[in-house]
C-alpha positions in Angstrom: -82.0 -25.6 10.3 -81.0 -24.8 6.7 -82.6 -25.9 3.4 -80.6 -27.0 0.4 -81.3 -26.4 -3.2 -83.0 -29.8 -3.4 -85.4 -28.9 -0.6 -83.7 -31.0 2.3 -83.3 -29.5 5.9 -80.2 -29.9 7.8 -78.3 -28.5 10.7 -75.7 -26.0 9.2 -73.9 -25.9 12.5 -73.0 -29.6 12.0 -72.7 -29.8 8.2 -71.2 -27.4 5.7 -73.5 -28.9 3.0 -76.7 -31.0 2.7 -75.8 -34.7 4.1 -78.4 -36.2 1.8 -77.3 -34.8 -1.5 -74.1 -33.0 -0.9 -75.2 -29.8 -2.3 -73.1 -26.9 -1.0 -75.0 -24.0 0.1 -73.6 -20.6 -0.9 -73.0 -17.7 1.7 -73.3 -20.1 4.6 -71.8 -17.4 6.7 -69.1 -17.7 9.2 -68.7 -20.7 11.5 -69.4 -20.1 15.1 -68.3 -22.1 18.1 -71.1 -24.4 19.6 -72.5 -23.4 22.8 -73.4 -26.0 25.6 -77.1 -25.5 24.5 -76.3 -26.4 21.0 -75.4 -30.0 21.7 -77.9 -32.6 21.1 -79.0 -35.3 23.7 -76.9 -37.9 22.0 -73.9 -36.2 23.4 -74.9 -37.7 26.8 -76.8 -34.7 28.3 -78.2 -35.4 31.7 -80.7 -33.2 33.3 -79.1 -31.4 36.2 -79.8 -28.8 38.9 -77.1 -26.6 40.2 -76.0 -27.7 43.4 -78.5 -30.5 43.8 -77.1 -33.6 45.4 -77.5 -37.1 43.6 -78.3 -35.4 40.3 -75.6 -36.0 37.6 -74.3 -33.1 35.6 -73.7 -33.4 31.8 -70.3 -34.9 30.8 -68.3 -32.3 28.9 -64.9 -32.3 27.2 -61.8 -30.5 28.7 -61.8 -27.6 26.2 -65.5 -27.2 26.3 -65.6 -27.2 30.1 -63.0 -24.3 30.3 -64.1 -22.3 27.3 -67.9 -23.0 27.0 -67.3 -24.1 23.5 -66.2 -27.1 21.6 -64.0 -25.8 18.8 -63.1 -27.7 15.8 -59.7 -29.6 16.1 -59.6 -31.0 12.5 -61.7 -32.3 9.5 -62.3 -35.3 7.5 -63.2 -34.8 3.9 -64.7 -37.7 1.7 -62.5 -38.0 -1.4 -64.2 -41.1 -2.7 -67.6 -42.7 -2.3 -71.2 -41.8 -2.1 -70.6 -38.6 -0.3 -67.6 -37.5 -2.3 -66.5 -33.7 -1.6 -68.4 -33.7 1.8 -66.4 -32.4 5.0 -66.9 -33.4 8.5 -65.8 -31.5 11.7 -63.8 -33.2 14.3 -63.8 -31.9 18.0 -61.7 -32.5 21.1 -61.8 -35.9 22.7 -63.8 -38.9 20.9 -65.5 -38.5 17.6 -67.8 -41.3 16.9 -68.2 -42.3 13.2 -71.3 -44.0 11.7 -74.5 -43.4 9.6 -76.8 -42.6 12.4 -77.9 -39.1 13.2 -76.5 -39.3 16.8 -72.9 -39.9 15.6 -70.4 -37.1 15.8 -69.4 -37.8 12.1 -72.7 -38.9 10.4 -71.9 -40.4 7.0 -75.3 -40.8 5.3 -75.4 -42.5 2.0 -73.0 -45.5 2.5 -74.8 -48.4 3.7 -71.4 -50.3 4.0 -70.9 -48.1 7.1 -72.4 -49.4 10.6 -75.0 -46.9 12.0 -73.3 -46.7 15.3 -69.5 -46.6 16.2 -67.8 -47.9 13.0 -64.8 -46.0 14.1 -63.6 -43.5 16.5 -61.1 -40.7 16.2 -59.8 -39.0 19.1 -58.1 -35.8 19.8 -56.2 -35.6 23.1 -55.7 -32.0 24.1 -53.1 -33.0 26.8 -50.6 -34.2 24.2 -52.1 -32.6 21.2 -52.4 -35.7 18.9 -55.0 -37.5 17.0 -55.8 -41.4 16.9 -58.1 -43.6 15.1 -59.5 -46.8 16.3 -62.2 -49.5 15.0 -65.5 -49.2 16.8 -67.9 -51.8 17.8 -69.2 -52.7 14.4 -68.2 -55.8 12.2 -66.8 -53.4 9.4 -63.1 -53.0 9.2 -61.5 -49.6 9.2 -58.4 -48.9 7.1 -55.6 -46.1 7.6 -53.5 -45.8 4.6 -54.5 -49.2 3.2 -53.6 -51.1 6.6 -56.3 -52.5 8.7 -56.7 -50.5 12.1 -56.7 -53.5 14.6 -55.7 -51.1 17.6 -55.5 -47.3 18.2 -53.2 -45.8 15.6 -51.8 -42.3 15.5 -53.3 -40.1 12.7 -51.0 -37.7 10.8 -51.8 -34.9 8.3 -53.2 -35.9 5.0 -53.7 -39.7 6.1 -56.3 -41.6 4.3 -59.1 -43.5 6.2 -61.4 -46.0 4.5 -64.7 -47.0 6.1 -67.2 -49.0 4.0 -67.2 -47.5 0.4 -66.0 -44.2 1.8 -62.4 -42.8 1.7 -61.7 -39.7 3.9 -58.5 -37.4 4.0 -57.6 -36.2 7.5 -56.8 -32.4 7.8 -55.8 -31.4 11.4 -56.5 -28.0 12.7 -54.5 -28.8 16.0 -51.2 -29.9 15.9 -47.4 -28.9 15.8 -48.3 -25.5 14.9 -51.6 -24.8 16.7 -53.5 -25.9 19.9 -56.4 -24.4 21.6 -55.7 -22.9 25.1 -57.1 -25.0 27.8 
């Protein structure tokens, strides 16, 4: 855990600045790949015993299963709204967006965003592409000003509007780079 200059504690592996006040922390150090033990219970961890019959193992993504890490595949940066300037890391496969702490992209401070599954951004490592889709909530998701009513491909620098927040999409994976699987 890391403490911001305003005294809030937050997970520095998940956030590059304080999710409550948006204060950047100087000298945050290098980003490290998350290990299997770093993922919270909200990532569908199930207790397992090696070789035990009838006990389910944890569900893991393709890249994480092969490398032991869940590397960043892209970022969302808030360009307007209550958390303007804040960035969010995207990982392989499905990234759930909402206000709740168990969301992959947790956008605190915008009460117009549903707590759980307002939207989903997926990265498909097989075809090296991103898509956005509306989640389970009442709220509407917009991509470049158009309502997302079915899964739509995300392109570099696309703008996503969720609640009062506008996000800019920056891919790490795409035409010029892909994690080896």
